N, C-alpha and C positions, 0 to 999 in steps of 0.2 A: 370966387366965392362958396361955390358949391364943391369943387373939389376939397377944401378945406373941411365945409361941414360934413360931407362924403366920410374922409378919414378918421375924423375928430369923432364924430357922434350915429352916424346913420349907417355906415358899414358896421362897424362896432357891435351898436346894438342890436341890427340884423343878425349877426353871425354870432354872437354869444347868448341875446336871449330869445332871438325867435328860432334860427338854424341851429342854435344849440351845439354849436361848431368851436374848436379852437383856434381856428384863425387868426385871430387876432396875436395870440403869443405865438404864433409857428413864423408869422411875419415879423415881429419884431425881434425871436430868437436868432434869425437870417437877416435880417438887416444889422444885427447886432455882431454878427462873424465880421463882417466885412471889416471891421475894426481889430481884430486878433491878427496876432503875426501868422504866419505860415504854419512853423511848427506845432501852432494849437491848435490849427485849423486838422491839421494831419493827426493831432491826438485823439482829436473827435471825429474823424471818420475812421480810423482804426479801432475806435470803442464802439463806433455806430455798426460797424462791417462786424464785430466779433459777435457781437451781441443777436445780429441778422444771423448768423452762420448758425450760433448755437439753437436760436429757433426753429432754423429748416431743417436742420437734422432730427430735433426732436418733433417734428410736427408733419415733416412732409416726407411720405414714403419713397419717393423720386431720389429726395437726396440722402437719404439715412441707406439706402439699398447700394448706392453709387458709392459714397464715401467709405461705406466700410468695403465696400472692393477694393479698392485704393488705400487703405487705412488711414486716411484722412479723420484725424480729431479737431473738432472746431476751437473747441478751447486752449489749443497749443499756440494759433497764431500768435506771434510777436510783429509781424509788421503786415501792411497790406500786400506785399508781392509774396506772401506766403500762399495766395491762393491761386499764384499762377500753374500751381501742382494740379488745380481741378479742370477737368474737361469745360470746356464751352458749350453753350446749348442754342438751338437757334429754332425757330417757328415749327421747322418739322418734328423736334426731340420734345416740342410741348406738345402740339398735337397729340402724337402718338401715344406719350404718358400725362394725358391734362391731369387727372385725378391726382396722379402722385405727385403735382405742382400745387395741389390747392390745402393749406392749413388745415391738419382737423380741428385747430380752436376756430376758424373763420368760413367753415364750410357751412354754405349757406348764407353768411352775413355780408358775404363782399360786394361789390360793387361790377358789373359786366361791363367789358368793352370790350368794343369790334374795329378793327382796323380794316381798311379798303384793301390792305396790300399795294405796296406802288409794283413790285414783282407780278401783281395777278393775283394771289394767293391772299383770300380773306382770311383774317387771324384775328382768333378772342382769346381775351385772358382776361384776367381779373386784378382788383387791389381793393384795400379793404379802408376803413374811412379815415383813418388817420391820415395813411400814406394820402388819399384823394387832396387833403385837407392841406397837406405838406406840399405836395407839387402843384398846388395853387398859390401858396406861400411863394416859393421858388420861383414861380411865375413872374410876381407883384414885385418881387426884389429886384429881379434882372429888368422887367419893362418900368420902374422906377427910377433907375440907374437914369435909364434913357430919356426921361421925362415922358414916360407914357405910363404911369401908376395909377393908384386906384384914385377914382373920382376924376382922374383930367379928360378932358372933352376930346373923346378919340374917336377918330371915324377909321372902320374896319372895312377892307376891299376884300372879304372873305369870300369861302362857300359856303351859301345858305340853303333854304331846304330847296328842293329841285321838285317835288312835286309839291300841288297846291294844298295849303292849308286851310282849317277852319278857320271862322272869324273868331271864335274865340281862343284858338291857339297862335293866331297872330295878334291880336291884344296882350294876349300873355305876352308873347315876348316881346312886342315893343313897350312894353311895361318895365318889363325886366331890364334891357336895355337902357331904358331912359333914366332908369335906379342907378345905373351904373356911368352915366352921364357918354354913352356912346351909342352912334349911328352903324347900322350894318347897312352895306352897296353888296348886292349878290354881284359877286364876280363870274360866277357859270353865266348870269343873262347879258354881259356887256359885250353889245354887237356894235360894229362900223355906222350901222341905224342908229342906237342908243348912246351912242360915247357921250354925244355933248350932253346928254341929261343926267349924265354922272357929274363931268365937270361944274353944270350947274346946281347939282345938290354937293356937291364939294364946296362949293364958294357960298352959298347959302347956309350950307351948319356952320364953317369956319373952327374946323377941329386945331386944336392945340396938338394933337399928335394923331401919326397917321398907322394902322397895323395893315399889312396887304401881304397877300401873295405876290413873287416877284412881278411874273411875267404879266399879269394883268395892270400890276403898275406901269411897266415899262410901256404898254401896251398905250395907256392914260396920257405917261408922259409924254411920248411919240406923240400922241395929238395934239396934245396943247404945243408942244414947239413946233408942229408943222403949220399949227393956226394961226403961232405968235399969240396966241391968249393969254391973259392976265388972271393968275389964280392967287387965293388965296395961302399967305406963308406959313405953314404950320412952325411948330418949336421943332418937331424932330419926324425921323420916317421911319420905322420898322418892319422889315421885312422878314417874312420866314416862309417854310413849307420847299422852298426852291432854293438852289445855289445861285446865288447874287454875284456876276461878274464883274469885275470895277468899269468895264463900261458903259453895263447896267445902271450902277448906282452911279454914274457923272449924268447919264442923261437925265433919271431921277431928279438928282440934286437941283439940275441945271431949270429944270421943268418947274419946280416948286423952291428953289433957293431955298431950300432947308440940308440938314443934313440927314445922311439915309445910315442906318445902322443894321447890321444882319444878326439876326439870333439863329440858333440853330436848336432843334428839338424833335420828338417821333411821338405818337399818340402813347406809347409805352411805357414813357419817363413824362413827358412833357416837354419843360425847357431843361436843354442838356448844357449850353452854352450860350454866350451872348456878346456882343463887340460892347465896346466903353469905347468913351468918345473918340480917343484916338485909332478907332478905325483899324486897327492892326492885331486880330485873332479876334476869337472867340475865348472868354475867360469860361474855365470848366466849373460847374458846379458842386466842388470835391466835398463841401460840410451835406451834401445830397446825394451825392453819386459817387463808385467808384468807376472811371474810366479808363480805356486801356487800347494801344492801337497793335495792332498784331500783324506778324509778315506771316508768309505762305505757311512756315514751318513752325506756325504756333509762339514763336517768340515776342518780344515788344520789338515794334517796328521802327527804324531809326530813320523811315522814310513813309510814305503812304503806305496805310495797312487798313486791315479791318477793325471798325471800331466794334470793344467791347464793354458792356457798360451794366453795372450791378446798381438797383437802385438800393440804398441803404435801409429804406423804411415801408417797404411794400412788403407786409408781414402776413398777409392774406395769401399772397401768391409770389413767392420770393421767384425773384428772377437775377440769376447769379452768373455771373458770365456770359451776358447774355448777346449773342452777334443779332446787332438788327440789320444789319443788312447793307450798312453805310459803310463809306470808305472814309479816312481824315487822316492829315497828318500833323502830329506837334509842332507846337514850335520849340525852338531852341531857347528862345529867351529867356533868361532866368527870372526876370520879372517886368512889368509894364510901366512905363512915361505916367499912366493913369495913378498910379499909386497902388491899384488892388492887387495883395497877394495872390488870387484863384490864378491858377496855371491857366497856360492857352492850349488851344488847339491853332496853330497856322491856318488851316482851311479844313472845310468839308469837300471832300472830293470824288466822292463817286455818288451824289444823292442828287437824280434829275429825271424829272416825269414831263417827257415830252407834250408840248402844245399840239391841239388838234385845229386847225382851219375848216372851217366850213365856208359851204357858196354864198351865204348871205353874209360874210365879212366877218363874223366872230371868232375871236380865240377862245378858245376854251383849254384850260389849263388840264394837265394831265390826272389831280386831284379828282377833277368830275366823276371820273369814271370807280374812281376805289369808293368814293364818297355815296356815288349812285348805286353800286352792286354788293356792298358790304354788310348789307341787312339782310340778303338774299341767301340762306341757309344751305343752299339744294347746293350751289356754286362752290366748286373744289378750288378752280385755277380760273383765269382770264387772261386774254392777250388783246390788244386794241391794234391793229396796224392801218395805216393809211396810206396809200398808194400815190392816190390821185384826189383831189380837190373833190372830185365829184363822188367817192365812195371810200365806206369805212367799214372796214370788218372787225368784227368782235368773235372772237374765236373762246368757246367757254367747254368746260369740261366739269360735270359734274361729277357729284359725289355717287358713289354706286349705290342703285337702288333708290336714286330720287327721282326717275322717270326723264320721259325726254323733255 
């Protein structure tokens, strides 16, 4: 009942009249796209890409300078393949030319975001308000298709605040999550000593859906199976942030007696793709992004290659042919048995953050360290090395002039 009330009344009221955002229309537009044929989606993608390119050329110093040098005229593109003549960009390119990526129409108006950098290099970028609302809409579409949509009673086993927060902030967070009908369990604090409490909270909350990092969920599943515990059966389980291997999926499904669906995204774009109920690859959100997989020569890869993403709606800080540091393999399948026309990634191959094991029995996912260090502006690069259970070495490179 609450999920229905949330979708039909509470969320629209909050987003439209209180927050004054266009989220509802974006969610509906993206949902409607799922019923369109692939050629119509490709037209939408091309038109969005062309508008973005024209905007980037006219308002971003970096793109204008680069494209003038190679003679690229954005108005002339006839296919998404026409952008393959453009050089790819990476985090270093953006760091070195940061102001040139900020649209002069959005300067000072954008939302600032920071990633911890799974490679150990913190990274900052920006996005405009519409882009933020659109990526949220795409996420809710993907999650909704898998039973974890707006208002659904959902438990998140996810990274939360590491440092203590004040009572006022904690209350605000609790009310916010209660409004969305979800409960947050901090995966960073789960250990051998308290894992039984996590199972107890799970059973007490009785979620319809679960969203979790892979490794903490596998740890929880192993505990349930080892101790032959009976747990509440959710309708669906969604994993993200780490690679999901088939043996892990099977263990989680056995422990919770529920289907497990993999999702893939990154902070720069949020949800890039998600499995459907057939669990045979990740459907790419081509009506929101343009995704390429390149080989070492920079051509479209036939097998595993580097993932290159263009955000079709970030006008405040355009990311065009952006290397996000992951590797992936496109599916050879022309269609999916689920009926969706969204094309498939067969797998994401190179996204792995190792798990740190502590002496007191905790398994800390690699996301802990980017999450911990991302807000330290003096840190240029970091590396976490664990050779033994007793010792953890954190190597840090500071920006020049930032001190010891």
